[in-house]
Phi, psi and omega in degrees: 000320180294325182296326180278330182285327182307310182295323179294328173296320179293319181300314182295319180291322183289334184295338183290341182251124181296331183290348182258013183305311186297318177298323179297307182300316182300313179297320181296319181295317180297316177301312183300314181295316182300307181287332177301311182298319182293318183290326183295332180267359199279293189223158169266155178308138187271177161073004177202148173278171176104193186249163185220147172296165184294122177242338182256146174305328180292348182256354188280135171272115180280161185303330183274356179269164176295145179304151178287153177295173185296320175281175176282338178198163180311135175087000181281132171272174180283147181233133180306146184279149177296147358271007182301321185294325181290327179294332187271351185281336178082005175215164178284124176279138184245127173236131177242138179235128176231130177167213183250208192289338174292318174293322177297321178300317177298317177300311182301317181292320177300316178297318179296323186275351183232068179285155005270110174232139177225123186287140172244111186264144178307139181274127179294136173279188180288131183288137172260009188236038186288329187263359180205160180289133175294130174258130191268145177193157176305148175085003173292130186294146174309325176299325179292317174302316186291332181295341176246022170093008176258087191243163173274167183203166173208160181209137186214138164228193186287347182250331188214142173234129183236124176246139169239125179248120178285117176200092183281341181249152180269073188237197183297331179288324175292317176299319176299322178292316176301319177299324177300315176299318177302312178303313183299322182285343178273348177284135184297326177236039181284177175261050180305124177299139172292334183207141171237131182248125179244136171220161178154175182125322189291340179288349175274062182208168184282001178280347186263124178302130186103309177287336182287357175268357180256139178301149185300317181293334176284324175302315182291329175295315177300317175304311183297319181293321179293317180298312180297324180291329179280348186305312181300313181291324175297319177299315179296321180291318189288340175283344185252332178206166181293121183238118181253136169250119180274118176294152174289127177272179178296166179239168190247037184299332182287339194238339183232131183293147180249116185287344184269302184235083185296339182255011178288117183273164179297324178297319177297320179289321181295328176297315176298314182300314186297315180294318179300317183289322177298321179295316183293324176286332171299321177304324180297337179290331175272331188233070188295343180281346178291133185258124179267128179262099182242349193290354181278348186296313180297321181294319178294319179294317174301316180295325182295318183273330185267340180244297190291326179287345188255333184206155170287123182215096187292329181288322186254351177222064189290324176200174187290339190264322189251132180282156185280186194296317186294316179290325179293327173293330173291318176299316180298319180296322181294311180297318181293323177298316177294321176298321178295317176300317183291316184289335184261357181283152181300138179277139176271000000 
């Protein structure tokens, strides 16, 4: 643990000096790659038998490699495709998503791609921020977020139930949501999610109103403290059900205008991205049951340079932060395949 924590300490200290930017990026890259390789060899998804779609970069078949076998790994049998597999289980599959607007976009696309599903959104209360722009920070109540349109939602039919909880910071509200899932999984006839997807980290950046007043090395310190506080609850949850952490993918700042931070450069974002990903892999040393979903990174990068860099395409390159329809369908297919594996695996 100390070996992983030491480079992050050096990174945060180096960040305070602009002259050390290159050293900061280099250290972050080395830490990311080092822990990355260790994590890719480390564990298989817990709590269920069977095979799994590719979730790790180490499992991705690149274009120059031999085609992947028919199954997801040696010995895998065929599994009915969604939604057929969910109809055959005889029970409702439960998926929970907790995170920011990227998690919300995945939720919206899952609902769209799995009819008949209709979202029921949290109802905003009376806004207390009518006369000024809301400044965001950890510990801001979900009701305050919802007052400006950032709300939670759920959608259910006879085969699948999907919940989305808006929580962009790893604070007490995030911990409360994790504990709610743990409590559900402890109930003999509870609605324990078959899978929980976590995303987040980007709100600890200068692109967010309120956070832009905090120095970047302090933002990263806040991020690390929040993730470490969440580790015990994540461990309890990951021991009871499949828990995925979706890594932050690349962004399209070079090719798509950003209405919030027009001058945010690719280098600035990559510095943040590298440290965040190193931190999440450090977290897996404490929570080995946590599954990292990183296989979307090559697809996003290829899409960025082969689609968004070549032409304006609002459907597939809507803004720098959110991926377009074609990539979102790929994300949804991966999650539904994992959910099918989970739902059809033998129950313990």
